[in-house]
N, C-alpha and C positions, 0 to 999 in steps of 0.2 A: 504494500500500500504506500503510495507516494505521500509526502508531507504536503497536504493541500494548502495549508496556510502559507508556508514558505514559497511554494510554487506560485501561488496567487500573488504574493508580494513581488516576486521576480517579474511577473507578467504585467501587473497593473499598479505597482507601487503603493498598495494599501493593504491593511489587514482585513480579512473577510470574516463573515459568519459562515458556518458550515451546516449543511443539511443533508439528509440521506433519505432515500425511499427504497424499499426492498424489491427484489424480484419475487417470483412466486413459482410454486409447483402445485399443480392441481392433482389432488389424490384421486378424485373421481368426479365425473360430471363434465364431460367434454362435448363442446359444440351445443350445449344446452343454454348457455347464457344469453344468446341472441334469440332464443325461442321462449323467453319468459320462464325458464326452467330453474333447476336446482344445481348447485355446484358446491364443491368442498375443497377450496384451495388452502395452502399454507404459505405464509410469508417466510422467506428464507433469509439467512444472514448475508448472502451476497447482495450487493446494493449498488445503486447509482448515487454519487455524491456530487453536491453542488456547493462551491464556494462563491460567495456573492458579496458585493459592496456597492452602494449607490454611486451614481455619477451625478455631475452637476447639470448635464444636459439630459435629453429624453432618449438617448440612444441605448440600445441593448447590444453590448459587445460580448460575444460568447466564444470561449476557447474550449475545444474538445481535446483533452489530453490523449484519448484513445486514437483519434484520427489526426492528431497534430495539425489542427486547423483552427484559425481564428476568423470569425465572421461578424460583421455588423448586420444585425437582423433588420429585415425590411426588404432586402434584396437577396435573401438566402433561401427562399422557399423551394427552389429547385434542388437544394442539397438534401440528401436523405435524412441525416440526423437532425439538421437544423429545422426541418419542417415541423417536428414535434415541439421544439422550443418556441418557434414563432407562433405556432398554432395555439399553444396554451396561453401565451401572452395576449394574443388577439382575442381569444374567447373570453378571458378574464376582463379585458378592457370593455368588450361588448356587454358584459354583465354589470358594468358600472364601476368596476374596480379601477381606481386611479393609480396606475403603476409608475414608479419613478424610473428614470434611466438607471442602468446598472451594468456592471461588469460581472461576468459569470465564468467560472472555471468548472468544467464538467469532467468527471472521471467515473468509470464504472469498472467493477470487478466481476460483473455479470458477463458470461459469454454471449455475444451478440448474435442473434439469429438462431439460437438454440432452443427456443420455445419456453424460456424462463421469464418472459415478459420484460425484457430490457426496455421496450418502448414505454410501457406504462410506468415503470420505475423512473424513467427520465421525465415523463410528463408530470408526474406527481411531485417529484423532488423539485423541479423547476417552478411549478405552480405554487407550492408551499413556500419556497424560498422568496419568490417575488412578493407574495402576500405578506410574509413576515417582515421583510425590509420596508414595505410600504406602510406598515402599521395597520393593515386591514385584516379583519377577521372573516372567515368563511367556514361554514360547517364542512367537516371532512367529506361527507357524502356529496355535498354540492361541489366540492373540489373534484371529486371523482367523476361526477357527471360532466363537469367542464372539460376534464382531460379526455373523456370518451368522445365528446363532441369535437375536440381538436383533432383527434386521430381520424375521425370520420371525414372532417372537412378539409384538413390540411395534408394528411398522409394517405387518404384514399382507402383506408382499411375500415370496413364496416364491423368493427369489433363489438362484442358485448360489454357488460359492465364488470365482469369478474375481476379482471386484472387491476383496474383502477381502485375498486373497492378494497381488495385485499392489501394493496399498497398503502391505503389509508388506514385501514382498521385492523391489520394483523396484530396478533399478540404472541409473545414467546411461548413455545411449547403447546400451542393450540392450533387446531384446524378451525376453519370458519365455514359453517353451513349457511349458505346464502340463498335466499329466494330472490331471483333476479327480477321478478315482477314487482314485488312490494319493497325490495331492498332491505327487508328485515333479515337479521342474521343472528346466529347463535354460535358462541365460541365453545369448542369441544376439546377437552384436554387430550393430549396424545400420551400413550403409555411410555413410562420412563425407560423400559427395556427395549424399545423399538427405535431404530434410526430411519430417517428419510434419506435415501440415497438416490441421487440423480445421475444417470449415465448418459453421456452425450455421444450420439452416433457419429458425430462429426460430418453429418450430411446437413447442409444448410437448407433452411426453408425460407420462403419469402411470402409473408401473409398477404401482401398487396397484390400478389399475382391472381390470375383469373380463377384458379381452383378454389381458393378460400371464399371469395365473394360469390362464386357460383354455388357453393354449398348453401350459403345463406339464401340466395335467390330460390334454390330448389325447395328449401324449407318453407319459404313464403308462398310459393306456388302450391305446395301440398296443403298448407294451412287454409289458403283460399278455397281449395277444392273441398276441404273438410268443414268449411264455414266456421272455423274456430282456431284459436292458437293451439299449436301442438302441445303446449303445456296442459291444456284441458282435454286432450284426447287420451282415452284409456286404451290398453291393448285390445279389449273386445270391440271398442268403437272402431279402431283401425282395421281390424279384420273384417268387420261388417262392410267397410267402405273400400276394401282392397280393390274391387273390380273397377272402381272409378278413378284409380290412380295408375299411371304407367309404372312399370316395375322399379325404375330408379327412384321415383318420388316415394313410392311405398317403402323402399328400403331406407331412404333418408329419414322419413317420418318414423319408421320402426326404431331406428337408432335413438332418436330423441325421446320417444315415448318410453322405451325400455330403460334408457339411461337415467331419466328422471326417477323412475321407480328404484333403480339401483342406488342412486344417491341417498334416497330416504331410508332404504334398507341398510346402507352403510352407516348412516348416522346412528341408527338403532344399535347396530353391531358395535360401534365404537363406544357408545354409552354403556353397553353391557360388557365391555371388555372382550368381545368375541372376535379376536383378530383373524382367526381362521376364516370366518364368514366374510370379514372385510376383504381379505385377500382373494377369496373366491369371486367376489363381486368385481374386484379390480381386473382379474383375468377375463371375466365376462365382458367388461367394458372394452377391453382391448380387442376382443374378437368382434364385437359389434362395430367398432371403429374401422377394423380391417375389412369386414365382409359387407356391412350395410352402408357405412358412411364413406368407405374407400378413401381414407386419408392417411393410412400408414404407408410404409414402403418396405422393401426387402430388409433393409438394415434395422429398422425399428422392430419388425417381426422377429428377426434373428436374435436381437438383443433380449426381447421378452422371452423367447423360447429358451435361451441359455439361462437367464435368471430363474425361470420357473423350475429348472432342474437342480438348482443349488440348495444345499442345506441352509436353513436359517432364513430363507426368503419366504415372507408371508404372502406377498402379492407383487405383481409387476404389470405395468401397462405403459403405453405411450402417453405423453402429456404435452399439452400445447396444441397448436393448430394442426400439426401433422406434416406429412410430406418430408420428413426428416426431423432433426432436433433431438429431443431427449425422451428417455423413459424415466418413470418414477418407480422406485422399489422400496417396499417396507421390509427391513431386514433386522433380525434379532441383533442386538448391539454386540453381543460376543462373537458374532460371525461376520461382522462387517469387513474386517481385514481380509479374511479368506475370500469373501464375495468379490472384493476389488481385484484381487490377484487372478482368480479363476475367470471372472468375466472378461477382464482385459485380454487374457491369453486366448480364450476361446473365440471372442468376437474378432480379434485381429486375424486369427487363423481362418475364420469363416468369410471375412469381408475384405481383408487387406488393409483395413483402417484401424488406427490406434485410437481407442475411445478415451474420453476424459471422464472421470468419476468424481462426483462431489458429494461428500458426506455433509448433509445440510443440518444446521440447527434451525428450528422453527423460530423466526425472529419477530420483531415488532414492526409496526407500520411507520409511516413517515414521521420524522422528528428532527429537531435541531440538536446538533452534537456539540458538546462543550469542548 
């Protein structure tokens, strides 16, 4: 981790305040958040960090340490990472927030493009930092909504609410059961003897590509055909209406309907300490994402298959948007080291790719760091 304060002083000649927002891994509930459904993410200790100090003019000057690039926002919308920063600032201003000019230094220890929500962590960290230095208050859920809007309008990704909500409301050693329709949530303690282990396939995914947005459009088409949100469709309802849907739309809808049920069953299992049942539901989720939603890839499937054969693994599945990125694994704490060694070796033998494995602590949401 770089010394952000000293690096900021080198770049901008002033001492900053420091803020951070976490990445996330989703234990279960994939591609349900933009269908008014249920999700169960965990904020992780890997984060995006923002050092910030006000300017005397109205400019926003932003330096990305990861991309070694400095931009004055306003003319930076075509740049991939700066669209998120510019979008958050513009949306907050449109909500009536009077933001000062500022210098910002951004650094992340999240792997970018791995499905751990580096974009939402960036949005939330920047938005929170801008609000705090301006002396303005905004409810965290309202900040999450503003960040989602920025991603829609400035990055072209029609994401749901999960990533921004968990970046705002995460709590250490807890998962968050979120109803994405009402935005009500419940914090669920995680077992002390279980580790959340994220395995990166090293296959990049790009959520702004046509496939991600196409899945959302397919869900919307299926919902119109069924005359209700997929959140409100039961498995028997779907089967009764199957003849009115082309096969691809039926399978997209079936994933969402069954995944919502799995999330709620997983919450009950977690509350009851039934981790074997929780793991079974994770495997079912991955199969549904592979067969019905068709957002996995050979590398993701291979990684889950390897993990499922290892001692101490409770459950494994792809996490994030899909088409690459990461898997999430629940592993007994005393078997984590063996898991890392064996998974690395077998995955590289099977794919020729060397994975990265992150043993994650369930962390807190956005905050100022002293």
